[in-house]
C-alpha positions in Angstrom: 79.0 74.9 101.5 82.3 73.4 100.2 83.0 74.3 96.6 85.7 72.5 94.5 87.1 72.6 91.0 88.0 69.2 89.5 89.5 67.7 86.3 92.3 68.4 84.0 94.5 71.5 84.7 93.3 74.5 82.8 89.8 73.1 82.1 88.5 72.4 85.6 84.8 71.8 86.2 82.9 73.4 89.2 81.6 71.1 91.9 80.4 70.9 95.5 81.0 68.5 98.3 77.8 66.8 99.7 77.2 65.7 103.3 78.8 62.3 102.6 82.0 63.8 101.1 81.1 63.0 97.5 82.0 65.5 94.8 78.9 66.7 92.9 79.1 68.3 89.4 77.8 71.9 89.4 78.5 72.6 85.7 74.8 72.7 84.9 74.3 75.5 87.3 77.5 77.7 87.2 80.3 78.0 84.7 83.2 78.0 87.2 84.2 78.9 90.7 85.6 82.4 90.0 85.0 85.9 91.2 82.0 86.1 88.8 80.2 83.3 90.7 81.1 84.3 94.3 78.4 87.0 94.8 75.9 86.4 97.5 73.0 85.7 95.1 74.8 83.0 93.2 76.1 81.4 96.4 72.6 81.4 97.9 71.3 79.8 94.7 73.9 77.0 94.9 73.1 76.4 98.5 69.5 75.9 97.5 70.3 72.9 95.2 69.7 69.4 96.3 73.1 67.8 96.1 71.5 64.4 95.4 70.1 65.8 92.2 73.6 66.6 90.9 75.9 64.0 89.1 78.3 62.3 91.4 82.0 62.5 90.4 84.7 59.8 90.7 86.6 60.2 94.0 89.9 59.7 92.2 89.5 62.8 90.0 92.2 65.5 90.2 91.3 68.5 92.3 92.2 71.9 90.9 92.8 75.2 92.7 89.6 75.9 94.6 89.3 79.4 92.9 89.8 80.0 89.2 90.6 83.3 87.4 92.4 84.8 90.4 93.1 88.5 89.8 95.4 89.3 92.7 97.2 86.8 94.9 98.2 88.9 98.0 100.2 87.5 100.9 100.8 88.8 104.4 104.3 88.3 105.7 105.4 87.7 109.3 101.9 87.7 110.6 102.4 85.3 113.5 104.6 86.7 116.4 106.3 83.3 117.0 107.1 82.9 113.3 108.6 86.4 113.3 110.7 85.5 116.3 112.1 82.3 114.7 113.2 84.3 111.6 114.8 87.0 113.8 112.4 89.7 112.5 110.8 92.5 114.4 107.0 92.5 114.9 105.7 94.6 112.0 103.7 97.7 112.8 101.5 97.2 109.7 100.6 94.1 107.7 103.6 93.3 105.4 102.3 92.8 101.8 103.9 90.9 99.0 102.4 89.4 95.9 102.6 85.8 94.6 102.3 85.4 90.8 99.0 83.8 89.8 101.0 81.5 87.5 102.2 79.8 90.7 98.7 78.5 91.5 98.1 74.8 91.3 95.8 72.2 92.8 96.0 71.1 96.4 97.5 67.7 95.6 99.6 68.6 92.5 103.4 68.2 92.6 105.5 71.1 93.8 108.4 71.4 91.4 111.7 72.9 92.7 113.0 75.4 90.2 116.4 75.2 88.5 119.2 76.1 91.1 116.8 75.9 94.0 118.5 74.8 97.3 116.4 76.6 99.9 112.8 75.9 99.1 110.5 75.9 102.2 106.9 75.3 103.3 104.3 77.5 104.9 100.8 76.5 105.9 98.5 79.5 105.7 94.8 80.4 105.9 93.6 81.7 102.5 90.7 84.1 102.0 88.8 84.9 98.8 87.0 88.2 98.3 83.3 88.0 97.2 82.4 91.6 96.4 84.2 94.8 95.5 86.0 96.1 98.6 87.5 99.5 99.2 88.0 101.6 102.3 86.2 99.1 104.5 86.4 99.2 108.3 87.7 96.3 110.4 84.2 95.9 111.8 82.7 95.3 108.3 85.6 93.6 106.6 84.5 90.0 107.0 81.3 90.8 105.2 83.4 90.9 102.0 84.7 87.4 102.4 83.2 84.7 100.1 85.1 81.9 101.7 88.3 80.4 103.1 90.8 77.7 102.0 94.1 76.0 102.8 97.2 77.5 101.2 100.8 76.4 101.1 102.9 79.4 100.5 105.9 77.5 99.2 109.0 79.8 99.2 112.5 79.7 97.8 114.4 81.5 100.6 117.6 82.2 98.6 115.5 83.8 95.8 113.4 85.6 98.4 116.2 87.1 100.4 119.4 87.1 98.4 118.4 88.1 94.9 118.0 91.9 94.7 114.4 92.8 94.8 111.2 91.9 96.7 110.0 88.7 98.4 107.9 88.0 95.3 110.9 86.5 93.6 111.0 83.6 96.0 107.3 83.2 96.3 106.2 83.0 92.6 108.0 80.0 91.2 105.7 77.7 89.2 103.7 75.3 91.4 104.5 77.4 94.6 100.9 78.2 95.2 98.8 75.1 96.0 95.3 76.2 97.2 92.3 74.0 98.2 91.0 71.3 98.4 87.8 73.2 99.0 86.6 76.8 99.1 84.5 76.8 102.3 82.0 79.5 102.2 82.2 82.1 105.0 78.9 81.1 106.6 80.5 77.7 107.5 83.5 79.3 109.3 82.2 80.6 112.6 85.4 82.4 113.5 88.5 82.5 111.2 90.6 83.4 114.2 90.0 80.0 115.9 91.3 77.5 113.4 94.0 74.9 114.2 96.6 74.4 111.4 99.5 72.0 110.8 102.0 70.9 108.2 104.0 67.7 108.0 107.0 66.8 105.9 107.5 63.1 105.3 105.2 62.3 108.2 107.0 64.5 110.7 105.1 67.5 112.2 106.9 70.7 111.3 104.2 73.4 111.9 101.5 73.5 114.5 99.6 76.6 115.1 96.2 78.4 115.4 95.0 81.5 113.6 94.3 83.0 117.1 98.0 84.0 117.2 97.9 86.2 114.1 99.4 89.6 114.7 96.8 91.2 112.3 93.5 89.4 112.1 91.8 88.5 108.8 89.5 91.5 109.2 92.5 93.9 109.9 94.3 92.6 106.9 91.3 93.1 104.6 90.7 96.6 105.9 94.3 97.6 105.5 94.6 96.3 102.0 91.3 98.0 101.0 92.9 101.3 102.0 95.6 100.7 99.4 93.7 99.2 96.5 90.3 97.9 95.5 89.9 94.3 96.3 87.8 92.5 93.6 85.7 89.4 93.7 88.0 86.4 93.2 91.1 88.1 94.7 92.8 86.0 97.3 94.8 86.8 100.4 97.1 84.3 102.1 97.3 85.5 105.7 100.7 84.3 107.1 102.2 81.2 108.7 102.8 80.0 112.2 106.3 78.9 113.4 108.0 75.7 112.1 109.2 76.7 108.7 112.4 75.1 107.4 114.5 78.3 107.5 113.9 78.6 111.2 115.0 75.1 112.2 117.8 74.7 114.7 120.7 74.0 114.8 120.5 74.2 110.9 117.8 75.1 108.5 116.0 72.3 106.7 114.8 72.7 103.1 112.7 70.7 100.7 114.3 68.1 98.4 113.1 65.8 95.7 110.9 63.0 97.0 109.6 64.9 100.0 105.9 64.8 100.8 104.1 67.8 102.4 100.7 67.4 104.1 98.9 70.6 105.0 95.8 70.9 107.1 93.5 73.6 108.5 90.6 72.7 110.8 87.4 72.5 108.8 89.0 73.5 105.5 90.5 70.2 104.4 93.9 68.7 103.7 96.5 69.0 100.9 99.2 66.6 99.9 102.1 67.5 97.7 105.0 65.5 96.5 108.2 67.4 95.7 109.9 67.1 92.3 112.5 69.0 90.3 111.5 71.1 87.4 113.2 69.4 84.3 113.2 72.6 82.3 
C-alpha cells in the first residue's frame, strides 16, 4: 500500500495510490498519516478498502511529506563504505547518529531553499524508514517488525555549517526545506527486502549518485536495533539511513555544490521519485 499526504502545506489530506497510480482521498477513513495511524490494525483496515470507492484526486495536487507529526527525525551518517571513502572518513564501528530538525521537513517536490550565506549545500539520496509501534531494546532479528513503511529522503546538507561551525552535524542538516520526504510511504509488506533497493540522484539531468542499499555498513535492522538501545522509538519517528557515494563534497578535482536554479531528481526502486528546484531563502 502506498500512502500519501496531499494539499496545502500544513493542512495536508491523507490519501492512497491505487493500482493505476491515481491518488484516492482517505480523509473519510483516517485523520492523517501520522504515528497515530500507522499501527497494524489501522493499516490492515485501510488495505481492506476498495480504492474505487474513494474519491479521486487531481493529479496536479501538491504532495506533502509522506508522514506528518514526526516526533524524531534521526539520521545515520557515513553508512555506505564507498561514501565514507570519498569523504576521507574511517569506517565507523557503530552507527553514527545525528538529528535533523523536524522543521526541515517538506514535500517531495517542494523547493529547496538555500539559507543565507550558504555556499556549500549538497545532496544525499537516502532510504527513509518510519516506525510503526513503540520500539525499545529490540534485537536485530526482530527489528523490521517495528517498521510501518519506507520512503525516499533527500538529506540536503550545508557542508560549511555541518563541519566548520562549532557543534554537531545537526547544524548543517536542519536548515528549512532540507528534509524532503516522499512521495509515498510504502508499507513494509510491499518491500520484500530493504537491503536490495537501487537508488539514484541526478542534478540538472546529470547522474551524481548511483547505489544500492545492499552496500550499507549497518543494515536497516541493525540501525533500528542500535537506536532502540539508546532511546524509545515511537510510532511516526523516522530514520534516514545514509547515502551512497556521489555527493557534491566528494567530487574530484573540486567539490560541486548546489546553486539557485539547480534541479534535483531523487529515486529509490519501488518507492517513487522526488523533484526539487533550488532557490535562495529571501529572508
